[in-house]
DSSP file (Angstrom, degrees, kcal/mol; ACC not computed):
  #  RESIDUE AA STRUCTURE BP1 BP2  ACC     N-H-->O    O-->H-N    N-H-->O    O-->H-N    TCO  KAPPA ALPHA  PHI   PSI    X-CA   Y-CA   Z-CA
    1    1 A M     >        0   0    0      0, 0.0     4,-1.8     0, 0.0     3,-0.4   0.000 360.0 360.0 360.0 -38.8  104.1   23.1   51.4
    2    2 A D  H  >  +     0   0    0      1,-0.2     4,-2.4     2,-0.2     5,-0.2   0.873 360.0  55.0 -61.0 -37.1  107.9   23.1   51.8
    3    3 A S  H  > S+     0   0    0      1,-0.2     4,-2.1     2,-0.2    -1,-0.2   0.835 105.5  53.2 -66.2 -32.5  107.7   25.9   54.4
    4    4 A I  H  > S+     0   0    0     -3,-0.4     4,-2.3     2,-0.2    -1,-0.2   0.917 109.6  47.6 -69.5 -42.0  105.3   23.9   56.5
    5    5 A L  H  X S+     0   0    0     -4,-1.8     4,-2.0     2,-0.2    -2,-0.2   0.921 113.0  48.7 -63.4 -43.7  107.7   20.9   56.5
    6    6 A N  H  X S+     0   0    0     -4,-2.4     4,-1.9     1,-0.2    -1,-0.2   0.900 110.8  50.7 -63.1 -41.2  110.6   23.2   57.4
    7    7 A R  H  X S+     0   0    0     -4,-2.1     4,-1.4     1,-0.2     6,-0.2   0.904 109.0  51.2 -63.9 -42.6  108.6   24.8   60.2
    8    8 A N  H  <>S+     0   0    0     -4,-2.3     5,-3.9     1,-0.2    -1,-0.2   0.893 108.3  52.2 -61.2 -39.5  107.7   21.3   61.6
    9    9 A K  H ><5S+     0   0    0     -4,-2.0     3,-1.4     1,-0.2    -1,-0.2   0.879 104.0  57.6 -64.9 -37.6  111.3   20.3   61.6
   10   10 A E  H 3<5S+     0   0    0     -4,-1.9    -1,-0.2     1,-0.3    -2,-0.2   0.867 110.5  43.6 -59.2 -36.8  112.2   23.5   63.6
   11   11 A Y  T 3<5S-     0   0    0     -4,-1.4    -1,-0.3    -3,-0.2    -2,-0.2   0.066 129.7 -89.8-100.8  23.4  109.8   22.5   66.3
   12   12 A G  T < 5S+     0   0    0     -3,-1.4     3,-0.3     1,-0.3    -3,-0.2   0.474  91.4 118.0  87.8   1.1  110.8   18.8   66.5
   13   13 A G      < +     0   0    0     -5,-3.9    -1,-0.3    -6,-0.2    -8,-0.0  -0.289  40.3  64.6 -89.1-178.2  108.3   17.6   63.9
   14   14 A G  S    S+     0   0    0      1,-0.3    -1,-0.2    -3,-0.1    -5,-0.1   0.506  76.9 108.2  86.8   3.1  109.0   15.9   60.7
   15   15 A R  S    S-     0   0    0     -3,-0.3    -1,-0.3     1,-0.1     5,-0.1  -0.862  77.7 -92.6-114.5 151.7  110.6   12.8   62.1
   16   16 A P    >   -     0   0    0      0, 0.0     3,-1.6     0, 0.0     4,-0.3  -0.193  32.8-117.8 -60.1 151.3  109.1    9.3   62.2
   17   17 A M  G >  S+     0   0    0      1,-0.3     3,-1.6     2,-0.2    -2,-0.0   0.841 111.1  62.9 -57.8 -35.5  107.2    8.3   65.3
   18   18 A K  G 3  S+     0   0    0      1,-0.3    -1,-0.3     3,-0.0     5,-0.1   0.665  95.2  60.7 -69.6 -14.4  109.7    5.5   66.0
   19   19 A D  G <  S+     0   0    0     -3,-1.6    -1,-0.3     3,-0.0    -2,-0.2   0.507  78.1 114.6 -89.1  -4.1  112.5    7.9   66.5
   20   20 A K    <   -     0   0    0     -3,-1.6     3,-0.2    -4,-0.3    -3,-0.0  -0.381  63.5-143.1 -66.4 143.1  110.8    9.7   69.4
   21   21 A E  S    S+     0   0    0      1,-0.3     2,-0.4    -2,-0.1    -1,-0.1   0.845  90.9  22.0 -72.8 -34.8  112.5    9.5   72.8
   22   22 A F        -     0   0    0     -3,-0.0     2,-0.6     4,-0.0    -1,-0.3  -0.979  64.4-170.5-139.1 122.6  109.1    9.3   74.6
   23   23 A D     >  -     0   0    0     -2,-0.4     4,-2.1    -3,-0.2     5,-0.1  -0.889   1.5-175.7-115.3 100.0  105.9    8.2   73.0
   24   24 A A  H  > S+     0   0    0     -2,-0.6     4,-2.6     1,-0.2     5,-0.2   0.846  83.1  54.8 -65.2 -35.7  103.0    8.9   75.4
   25   25 A V  H  > S+     0   0    0      2,-0.2     4,-2.3     1,-0.2    -1,-0.2   0.934 109.4  46.6 -66.0 -44.1  100.4    7.3   73.1
   26   26 A R  H  > S+     0   0    0      1,-0.2     4,-2.4     2,-0.2    -2,-0.2   0.915 112.2  51.2 -62.7 -41.5  102.3    4.0   72.9
   27   27 A M  H  X S+     0   0    0     -4,-2.1     4,-2.4     1,-0.2    -2,-0.2   0.935 110.5  48.7 -61.1 -45.3  102.8    4.0   76.7
   28   28 A M  H  X S+     0   0    0     -4,-2.6     4,-2.9     1,-0.2    -1,-0.2   0.890 110.6  51.3 -62.5 -40.7   99.1    4.6   77.3
   29   29 A R  H  X S+     0   0    0     -4,-2.3     4,-2.8     2,-0.2    -1,-0.2   0.923 110.1  48.8 -60.7 -44.7   98.2    1.8   74.9
   30   30 A E  H  X S+     0   0    0     -4,-2.4     4,-2.4     2,-0.2    -2,-0.2   0.901 112.5  48.2 -64.2 -41.2  100.6   -0.6   76.7
   31   31 A I  H  X S+     0   0    0     -4,-2.4     4,-2.6     2,-0.2     5,-0.2   0.943 113.2  47.9 -63.7 -46.9   99.1    0.3   80.1
   32   32 A R  H  X S+     0   0    0     -4,-2.9     4,-2.6     1,-0.2    -2,-0.2   0.929 112.7  48.4 -60.7 -44.1   95.6   -0.2   78.8
   33   33 A D  H  X S+     0   0    0     -4,-2.8     4,-2.3     2,-0.2    -1,-0.2   0.895 111.9  48.8 -64.3 -40.9   96.5   -3.5   77.2
   34   34 A E  H  X S+     0   0    0     -4,-2.4     4,-2.5     2,-0.2    -1,-0.2   0.927 113.9  45.8 -67.0 -43.6   98.2   -4.8   80.4
   35   35 A L  H  X S+     0   0    0     -4,-2.6     4,-2.8     2,-0.2     5,-0.2   0.892 112.2  51.6 -64.0 -39.5   95.2   -3.7   82.6
   36   36 A S  H  X S+     0   0    0     -4,-2.6     4,-1.9    -5,-0.2    -2,-0.2   0.922 111.9  46.6 -63.2 -44.3   92.7   -5.2   80.2
   37   37 A R  H  X S+     0   0    0     -4,-2.3     4,-1.8    -5,-0.2    -2,-0.2   0.935 113.9  48.3 -62.0 -46.7   94.7   -8.5   80.2
   38   38 A R  H  X S+     0   0    0     -4,-2.5     4,-2.1     1,-0.2    -2,-0.2   0.924 113.8  45.4 -61.0 -46.7   94.9   -8.5   84.0
   39   39 A Y  H  < S+     0   0    0     -4,-2.8    -1,-0.2     1,-0.2    -2,-0.2   0.785 110.4  53.6 -74.3 -26.0   91.3   -7.8   84.6
   40   40 A N  H  < S+     0   0    0     -4,-1.9    -1,-0.2    -5,-0.2    -2,-0.2   0.845 111.1  46.4 -73.1 -32.9   90.1  -10.3   82.0
   41   41 A E  H  < S+     0   0    0     -4,-1.8    -2,-0.2     1,-0.3    -1,-0.2   0.888 131.7  19.0 -72.7 -39.6   92.1  -13.0   83.8
   42   42 A D    ><  -     0   0    0     -4,-2.1     3,-2.1    -5,-0.2     4,-0.4  -0.818  67.2-170.5-135.1  92.0   90.9  -12.0   87.3
   43   43 A P  T >> S+     0   0    0      0, 0.0     3,-0.6     0, 0.0     4,-0.6   0.784  87.3  56.6 -55.8 -29.5   87.7   -9.9   87.2
   44   44 A S  H 3> S+     0   0    0      1,-0.2     4,-2.1     2,-0.2     5,-0.2   0.604  86.1  82.8 -79.7  -7.7   87.9   -9.1   90.9
   45   45 A A  H <> S+     0   0    0     -3,-2.1     4,-2.6     1,-0.2    -1,-0.2   0.861  86.7  54.6 -62.0 -36.1   91.4   -7.6   90.4
   46   46 A E  H <> S+     0   0    0     -3,-0.6     4,-2.5    -4,-0.4    -1,-0.2   0.940 109.1  47.0 -65.3 -46.3   89.9   -4.3   89.3
   47   47 A R  H  X S+     0   0    0     -4,-0.6     4,-2.1     1,-0.2    -1,-0.2   0.905 112.8  49.4 -61.1 -41.9   87.8   -3.9   92.4
   48   48 A R  H  X S+     0   0    0     -4,-2.1     4,-2.2     2,-0.2    -1,-0.2   0.904 110.8  50.6 -64.2 -41.6   90.8   -4.8   94.7
   49   49 A G  H  X S+     0   0    0     -4,-2.6     4,-2.0     1,-0.2    -2,-0.2   0.905 110.6  48.3 -62.4 -42.4   93.0   -2.3   92.9
   50   50 A L  H  X S+     0   0    0     -4,-2.5     4,-2.6     1,-0.2    -1,-0.2   0.874 109.8  52.7 -66.1 -37.2   90.4    0.4   93.3
   51   51 A Q  H  X S+     0   0    0     -4,-2.1     4,-2.2     2,-0.2    -2,-0.2   0.885 108.4  50.9 -65.1 -38.2   90.1   -0.4   97.0
   52   52 A E  H  X S+     0   0    0     -4,-2.2     4,-2.6     2,-0.2    -2,-0.2   0.911 110.6  48.9 -63.4 -42.5   93.8   -0.2   97.4
   53   53 A I  H  X S+     0   0    0     -4,-2.0     4,-2.3     2,-0.2     6,-0.2   0.920 110.7  50.6 -64.8 -43.7   93.9    3.2   95.8
   54   54 A R  H  X>S+     0   0    0     -4,-2.6     5,-2.7     1,-0.2     4,-0.7   0.911 112.8  46.6 -57.8 -42.9   91.0    4.4   98.0
   55   55 A K  H ><5S+     0   0    0     -4,-2.2     3,-0.6     3,-0.2    -2,-0.2   0.920 111.6  50.9 -66.1 -44.6   92.9    3.2  101.1
   56   56 A K  H 3<5S+     0   0    0     -4,-2.6    -2,-0.2     1,-0.2    -1,-0.2   0.892 120.3  34.1 -60.0 -41.9   96.1    4.9  100.0
   57   57 A Y  H 3<5S-     0   0    0     -4,-2.3    -1,-0.2    -5,-0.1    -2,-0.2   0.334 110.1-115.2-100.2   5.7   94.5    8.2   99.3
   58   58 A G  T <<5 +     0   0    0     -4,-0.7     2,-0.5    -3,-0.6    -3,-0.2   0.862  57.5 158.7  67.1  37.0   91.9    8.1  102.1
   59   59 A I      < -     0   0    0     -5,-2.7    -1,-0.2    -6,-0.2     2,-0.2  -0.820  37.9-130.1 -96.4 127.0   88.9    8.1   99.7
   60   60 A K    >   -     0   0    0     -2,-0.5     3,-1.8     1,-0.1     2,-0.1  -0.501  31.2 -98.1 -75.4 145.5   85.7    6.8  101.3
   61   61 A D  T 3  S+     0   0    0      1,-0.3    -1,-0.1    -2,-0.2     3,-0.1  -0.393 109.9  22.9 -62.3 132.8   83.9    4.1   99.3
   62   62 A G  T 3  S+     0   0    0      1,-0.3     2,-0.6    -2,-0.1    -1,-0.3   0.402  87.7 127.2  91.0  -3.6   81.0    5.6   97.4
   63   63 A V    <   +     0   0    0     -3,-1.8    -1,-0.3     1,-0.2     3,-0.0  -0.800  18.6 155.0 -90.3 118.4   82.5    9.1   97.3
   64   64 A Y        +     0   0    0     -2,-0.6     2,-0.4    -3,-0.1    -1,-0.2   0.565  47.3  77.1-119.2 -16.0   82.6   10.3   93.7
   65   65 A L        -     0   0    0      0, 0.0    -1,-0.0     0, 0.0     0, 0.0  -0.810  61.8-149.2-104.5 139.1   82.5   14.1   93.9
   66   66 A I        -     0   0    0     -2,-0.4    -3,-0.0    -3,-0.0    -2,-0.0  -0.906  24.7-136.0-103.6 111.3   85.5   16.3   94.8
   67   67 A P        -     0   0    0      0, 0.0     5,-0.0     0, 0.0     3,-0.0  -0.286  25.1-178.9 -67.9 150.9   84.2   19.4   96.6
   68   68 A F    >   -     0   0    0      0, 0.0     3,-2.5     0, 0.0     0, 0.0  -0.939  44.5 -63.8-141.6 163.1   85.5   22.8   95.7
   69   69 A P  T 3  S+     0   0    0      0, 0.0     3,-0.1     0, 0.0     0, 0.0  -0.215 124.6  16.2 -52.0 128.1   84.8   26.3   97.0
   70   70 A G  T 3  S+     0   0    0      1,-0.3     2,-0.4    -3,-0.0     0, 0.0   0.410  89.5 142.7  88.8   0.2   81.2   27.3   96.3
   71   71 A F    <   -     0   0    0     -3,-2.5     2,-0.4     2,-0.0    -1,-0.3  -0.597  27.1-175.1 -79.0 130.3   80.2   23.7   95.6
   72   72 A Q              0   0    0     -2,-0.4    -1,-0.0    -3,-0.1     0, 0.0  -0.977 360.0 360.0-126.3 136.4   76.7   22.9   96.8
   73   73 A I              0   0    0     -2,-0.4    -1,-0.1     0, 0.0    -2,-0.0   0.439 360.0 360.0 -91.4 360.0   74.8   19.5   96.9
């Protein structure tokens, strides 16, 4: 068991979560909670946000598939 703990320490493991410089899980939870709060306050905000993204990236409304070589409908 001791060798496992030492190995984890060698690769950056073995330290408490709060000491991490960057915690991706915490960041994703914060983003999810903020979006949830925003969309619960204003249900049409989600649709407006998606429309802005479609406009920014030139995605036509109702297009859900990304074609790739050899793709057939």
